[in-house]
N, C-alpha and C positions, 0 to 999 in steps of 0.2 A: 342418171342415178336418181333413185327415189329419195324424196326429201321428207322422210317420216320424222315426226316430232317425238314419237314414243318408241324407242327400241328399234330393232331391226325387223325386216320383213319376216324372217323365220320366227322371231319371238312373237310377233303379232299373230301369225298363223297358229303357233302353238297355243297362244292364249285363247284364240277362237275355238280350237278343239276342246280346250278345257272348259271354257265358259259357254259354249254353244251359241245360242242366238244373242247373247249379251256382248259378243266380241265387237269392238269398235276401234277405229283408227282416226287420228287427226293427221292430215297430210297437207303440206304446203304446196299449193299449185298456183302458178302465175296465170292471171287472166289475160286474155288477148284484147278484149274490149268489153266495156259496159256503157250503154247509151240509154239515158232516160229522158223522155220528152214529157213535160208537164204543161198541159194547155187548159187553163181555167175556162177559157171561152169555148172550148170544144173538147169536153171531157172524153168523148168517144175516140179522140185522136191521141190521147195519152198512151204512151207505150214504153216498153223497156226491152232491151236485148242484152244478154250476157253470154259470152263465149270464152271458154278456155281450151287451148290446143297445146297445153304443156305436156308433151309426150315423155318427159323425163320425170314427172312427179309421181307417177303411179296411180292415175285415175282408175277408180275401181267401183264395182258393184258389190264387192265382198267375196267371200270364198265359196258361197253356195253356187251349185250348178243347176239350180232349178230354172225352168222356163215358164213357171207359173206367173202370169201377168197380174194376178190378184194380190201378190205379196210384195210388190215394189212401190216405193213412193220417193219423191224428191222435193227439195225446196231450195230456194235461193234467198238468203238473208243479206241485205245490204245496209251498211251504216255509213252515212254521209257526214263527214266532219265532226263526228261525235255528237251531233245535234239532232239528227232525224234518221229514221230507219224504216225499212219496209221488207215485206216477205211475199214471195211468189211461190205458191204451192202447186205441186202435181201429186194429188193425194192417191192413196191406195184405191185400187179397183180396176178390173179389166174393162176394156172398152165395150160400150153398149152400142157402138156405131156413131155416137155423138161425142162421148167424153170417156176418157180412161186410157189405160195402157194397152197399146196395140201389140207390143212384142217385148219379150224379156229373154233375149238370147245371150250367149257368151260374148258375142261381138257387139251387140247393141240392145239398148232398151229405149222405147219411144212412147211418149204420152202425147195425145192430141185431144184438144177441147174445142170442138167446132163452134160452140156457143159462146166462147169467151168474148167479152168480159161478163156477160150476164150469168154464166154458169161457172164462174171462177176466173181469176185474173190470168192464169197461165194458158196460153194458146198452144205452145209446143214445148216439150222438154225432151232432151236427147242425152243419153249417156253411152259413150263408146269406150269401154275399158282400155286404158293406155293411150287414148287418142283425143277424146272430146267430151266436154260438158257444155250444154247449151240450154238456155231458157229464153223463150220469147213471151213477153207479157203484153196483153192488150190494154192494160191500164196501169195504175201506179201501185198495184199489189193487193193481195188479199188483206194484208195489213199495210195500208197505203203509206208511201213515202212522200214527203212534202218538200221537194227541192225548191219550189218557187217561194214558199213561205220561209224556208231556211236561208235563202239568199246565197251569195257567193262565199263558200267556205273553203275554197281551194287554197293551196299553199301550205297545208299541214304535213303532207307527204307521210303516209298515204292519205289522199283525200277521201277515198272510200275503202272500206274493208268488206270483203265478201266471204260468205260461207255457203258452199253448195253441198247440201247434205243428201246422201243417197242411203235409203234403208231398203235392203233386199233380203227377204226371208228372215227377218228379225235382226240382221246385222247392219249396223249403222256406221258409215264412213263420212267424215266431214273434210271437204276440200276447201282450204282457206287461203286467202291472199289479199293483197292490197293493190290499188291502182291510183295513179295521179290523174287529174282531170282538168278539163277546161269547162267553164260555166258561162252561159250567156242568156240574156233575156230575149224572148221571141214573141211573135204574135202581138206586136204593138205594146210590148212590155207587160203583156197579160199572162205570159207563161215563161217557162225556162227550159233550157236544154243542158244536160250534163253529158259530156263526152270524155270517157276515160280509156286511155290506150297505153299508158306507161306503167308496167307492172312494178310493184314494190313489195318486197318480202313482208309478210305479216303472219303471225301465228294465230291459231284458233283461240277463240275466247274460252273461258272455263265452261265445261259441260254443265247441264242443268243441275246435276247432283254435286258438282264440284269434284267428281272423280273421273278417271279415264274410262272405266267400264261402268255404265249406268245400270 
């Protein structure tokens, strides 16, 4: 069953037809895992992986049937313990062979950045409607998260909140959730690792304008 925060699926579709490209939805989706590795002594080995396989929440790219790879973007926002946050972006743009969106079909959209992290933090982003959300980051984010500096903030449940945003052909959908985590120091206590695998329900934060439709 879809876990929509705002009305029913039918109401959302109707709103999309009336509002055109402004249509947006906030959807509660359980994450399967979030892993962040922060290595101060080897920055090139810092990484992040987020995966949701919640097939009941209604993972979506929106109502558009376009296959245009130039009109889709995605991002993952992570807040850890209410103290520190980070963002991994898969920005608009068709692939030029090195960076960009390779495909935008009804069944899958995929972004690949072969030059990450030098050309952006996100190495791979995948959206499979109804099935999968995934981002692989090669560092701590385009807006970096500092889990080492923040220390062990677990125990708040949820320890992290996540917002996986997909904008396709002007329609924005936010997939939101929480996870409980374990935290440990690594690399001779010069780095930290956050492993989050226990989903906790969490609603989406307020949209930038404070309204459902921006």
